[in-house]
VOBA-1610 file (N, C-alpha, C; in pm, whole numbers, padded with zeros to 5 digits, always signed):
BEGIN
Unk-09517-08758+15943Unk-09471-08830+15825Unk-09344-08905+15860Unk-09339-09030+15824Unk-09224-09115+15852Unk-09128-09110+15734Unk-09010-09054+15756Unk-08911-09039+15649Unk-08854-09173+15604Unk-08872-09277+15684Unk-08818-09407+15646Unk-08915-09485+15556Unk-09033-09426+15530Unk-09129-09493+15443Unk-09150-09410+15317Unk-09162-09465+15203Unk-09151-09608+15180Unk-09005-09652+15174Unk-08983-09778+15199Unk-08851-09836+15179Unk-08829-09849+15029Unk-08705-09862+14989Unk-08677-09873+14846Unk-08745-09997+14788Unk-08759-10102+14867Unk-08829-10222+14818Unk-08977-10191+14793Unk-09038-10109+14878Unk-09178-10069+14858Unk-09192-09988+14730Unk-09103-09889+14713Unk-09107-09806+14593Unk-09092-09893+14469Unk-08998-09984+14472Unk-08973-10073+14358Unk-09099-10154+14326Unk-09165-10202+14430Unk-09288-10280+14411Unk-09399-10192+14354Unk-09410-10067+14400Unk-09509-09974+14343Unk-09488-09963+14192Unk-09364-09944+14152Unk-09333-09926+14009Unk-09359-10054+13932Unk-09324-10166+13989Unk-09345-10295+13924Unk-09494-10323+13907Unk-09573-10294+14010Unk-09718-10312+14002Unk-09779-10213+13904Unk-09727-10092+13901Unk-09780-09990+13811Unk-09754-10028+13666Unk-09648-10105+13644Unk-09613-10148+13509Unk-09723-10236+13449Unk-09799-10303+13534Unk-09909-10387+13486Unk-10040-10309+13478Unk-10036-10180+13509Unk-10150-10090+13505Unk-10266-10142+13591Unk-10233-10202+13704Unk-10336-10248+13796Unk-10387-10134+13883Unk-10297-10043+13916Unk-10335-09945+14016Unk-10278-09808+13983Unk-10366-09710+13975Unk-10322-09572+13955Unk-10247-09521+14077Unk-10285-09570+14195Unk-10217-09527+14318Unk-10071-09572+14317Unk-10045-09695+14273Unk-09907-09743+14264Unk-09827-09658+14167Unk-09888-09626+14052Unk-09820-09542+13953Unk-09790-09405+14012Unk-09885-09349+14084Unk-09865-09218+14145Unk-09752-09218+14246Unk-09745-09322+14328Unk-09635-09332+14425Unk-09501-09352+14355Unk-09501-09434+14252Unk-09378-09460+14178Unk-09321-09331+14119Unk-09399-09265+14035Unk-09348-09146+13968Unk-09342-09025+14060Unk-09428-09021+14161Unk-09425-08909+14256Unk-09292-08899+14328Unk-09241-09013+14371Unk-09111-09012+14438Unk-08999-08978+14341Unk-09011-09022+14216Unk-08909-08985+14118Unk-08912-08835+14090Unk-09030-08778+14076Unk-09040-08633+14055Unk-08983-08555+14174Unk-09012-08603+14294Unk-08958-08537+14414Unk-08806-08546+14416Unk-08751-08659+14374Unk-08605-08674+14369Unk-08545-08578+14267Unk-08609-08566+14151Unk-08561-08472+14048Unk-08564-08330+14102Unk-08670-08293+14172Unk-08681-08159+14230Unk-08570-08135+14332Unk-08542-08234+14416Unk-08435-08222+14515Unk-08299-08204+14446Unk-08276-08282+14342Unk-08150-08272+14268Unk-08136-08133+14207Unk-08245-08080+14150Unk-08240-07947+14091Unk-08211-07841+14197Unk-08273-07853+14314Unk-08248-07755+14421Unk-08102-07757+14466Unk-08041-07874+14465Unk-07902-07887+14510Unk-07805-07842+14401Unk-07827-07888+14278Unk-07727-07867+14173Unk-07765-07766+14066Unk-07891-07723+14064Unk-07942-07632+13961Unk-07929-07692+13821Unk-07927-07825+13813Unk-07920-07895+13685Unk-08052-07964+13658Unk-08094-07958+13534Unk-08215-08029+13494Unk-08177-08171+13453Unk-08273-08261+13465Unk-08250-08401+13428Unk-08283-08423+13281Unk-08204-08509+13219Unk-08238-08552+13084Unk-08353-08652+13093Unk-08407-08689+12981Unk-08518-08784+12980Unk-08473-08919+13035Unk-08563-08985+13104Unk-08536-09118+13157Unk-08668-09193+13165Unk-08657-09323+13175Unk-08778-09405+13189Unk-08782-09467+13328Unk-08900-09509+13369Unk-08915-09577+13497Unk-08830-09703+13497Unk-08832-09777+13386Unk-08753-09899+13375Unk-08604-09873+13392Unk-08555-09763+13335Unk-08414-09727+13348Unk-08380-09701+13494Unk-08464-09628+13564Unk-08438-09598+13705Unk-08444-09726+13787Unk-08538-09814+13756Unk-08547-09941+13829Unk-08420-10025+13809Unk-08366-10027+13687Unk-08240-10100+13662Unk-08125-10038+13739Unk-08121-09905+13746Unk-08016-09838+13822Unk-08029-09865+13971Unk-08152-09872+14022Unk-08175-09906+14163Unk-08127-10048+14190Unk-08156-10140+14098Unk-08106-10278+14111Unk-07954-10280+14123Unk-07888-10209+14033Unk-07741-10206+14032Unk-07687-10142+14159Unk-07751-10034+14203Unk-07705-09966+14325Unk-07723-10056+14446Unk-07834-10130+14452Unk-07858-10222+14565Unk-07754-10333+14568Unk-07717-10384+14451Unk-07614-10488+14445Unk-07479-10433+14491Unk-07446-10311+14450Unk-07319-10249+14493Unk-07320-10222+14643Unk-07432-10176+14696Unk-07446-10150+14840Unk-07428-10280+14918Unk-07493-10386+14871Unk-07482-10516+14938Unk-07338-10565+14938Unk-07271-10551+14827Unk-07131-10595+14817Unk-07041-10514+14911Unk-07070-10386+14923Unk-06988-10296+15005Unk-07011-10315+15155Unk-07136-10340+15195Unk-07169-10340+15337Unk-07210-10475+15396Unk-07190-10583+15322Unk-07225-10715+15377Unk-07124-10819+15330Unk-07133-10933+15391Unk-07047-11045+15354Unk-07129-11174+15366Unk-07085-11281+15299Unk-07162-11406+15305Unk-07173-11457+15448Unk-07290-11506+15483Unk-07313-11564+15617Unk-07249-11702+15624Unk-07198-11734+15743Unk-07131-11861+15767Unk-07211-11937+15874Unk-07234-12067+15852Unk-07306-12146+15953Unk-07211-12194+16063Unk-07263-12269+16157Unk-07184-12316+16272Unk-07067-12405+16231Unk-07080-12470+16118Unk-06974-12558+16070Unk-06871-12486+15985Unk-06887-12355+15973Unk-06793-12275+15896Unk-06820-12275+15746Unk-06935-12326+15706Unk-06970-12328+15564Unk-07055-12206+15530Unk-07035-12157+15409Unk-07112-12043+15362Unk-07257-12084+15341Unk-07349-12001+15390Unk-07492-12027+15373Unk-07534-11967+15239Unk-07583-12051+15151Unk-07618-12009+15016Unk-07725-11899+15017Unk-07692-11784+14958Unk-07788-11675+14944Unk-07806-11586+15066Unk-07741-11620+15178Unk-07756-11540+15301Unk-07639-11443+15315Unk-07669-11323+15361Unk-07567-11220+15381Unk-07578-11165+15522Unk-07466-11123+15577Unk-07462-11056+15707Unk-07414-10914+15683Unk-07492-10818+15730Unk-07456-10677+15710Unk-07373-10626+15826Unk-07293-10525+15796Unk-07214-10460+15900Unk-07309-10401+16004Unk-07265-10394+16130Unk-07350-10337+16235Unk-07396-10195+16198Unk-07522-10168+16222Unk-07577-10035+16197Unk-07618-10011+16053Unk-07600-10108+15965Unk-07637-10092+15824Unk-07767-10165+15796Unk-07857-10098+15727Unk-07981-10162+15683Unk-07950-10250+15562Unk-08035-10347+15536Unk-08016-10426+15414Unk-08039-10334+15294Unk-07989-10375+15180Unk-07996-10292+15060Unk-08138-10248+15027Unk-08236-10335+15049Unk-08373-10305+15011Unk-08458-10251+15125Unk-08402-10234+15243Unk-08478-10181+15357Unk-08451-10032+15380Unk-08364-09974+15300Unk-08331-09832+15316Unk-08446-09743+15270Unk-08457-09622+15325Unk-08561-09529+15280Unk-08546-09499+15131Unk-08657-09495+15061Unk-08655-09480+14915Unk-08601-09345+14869Unk-08643-09237+14934Unk-08610-09104+14882Unk-08460-09080+14868Unk-08377-09101+14972Unk-08234-09076+14953Unk-08170-09169+14850Unk-08219-09292+14840Unk-08165-09384+14739Unk-08198-09332+14600Unk-08322-09289+14580Unk-08362-09236+14449Unk-08284-09109+14414Unk-08263-09022+14510Unk-08186-08900+14484Unk-08044-08938+14440Unk-07983-09032+14509Unk-07847-09075+14474Unk-07842-09135+14334Unk-07933-09227+14306Unk-07934-09295+14176Unk-07969-09199+14064Unk-08072-09117+14085Unk-08117-09029+13978Unk-08023-08912+13955Unk-07943-08876+14054Unk-07846-08768+14032Unk-07744-08809+13926Unk-07719-08939+13913Unk-07629-08987+13807Unk-07693-08966+13671Unk-07823-08988+13661Unk-07895-08966+13536Unk-07898-08817+13504Unk-07924-08736+13604Unk-07938-08592+13584Unk-07804-08525+13552Unk-07695-08582+13598Unk-07564-08520+13578Unk-07488-08576+13459Unk-07552-08661+13379Unk-07481-08720+13264Unk-07493-08637+13138Unk-07556-08523+13148Unk-07576-08437+13030Unk-07445-08392+12971
//
């Protein structure tokens, strides 16, 4: 089993596709990883999670990805010293915000939901 799969972008796409009820498999992968994250959080903190929606977790993942990008990257500069619109350069050894393994990102994001009781 490859711990780096799915990437958070893959998980996000599973949930987005599941939202259109096209695929039960996408829905299973979406919520399966969320349930696993909740179980991991419970094993670590012995706290139960309050109710949450898939949409809420997706919004939190969006916000976390934006914060990660801001923290670990900077705008790319072209040869003329001008900023390249929409391009970012990440610090050495850092994955892009959406290429990170889904499970640890979900545990981090969902632990905020679980600990807000």
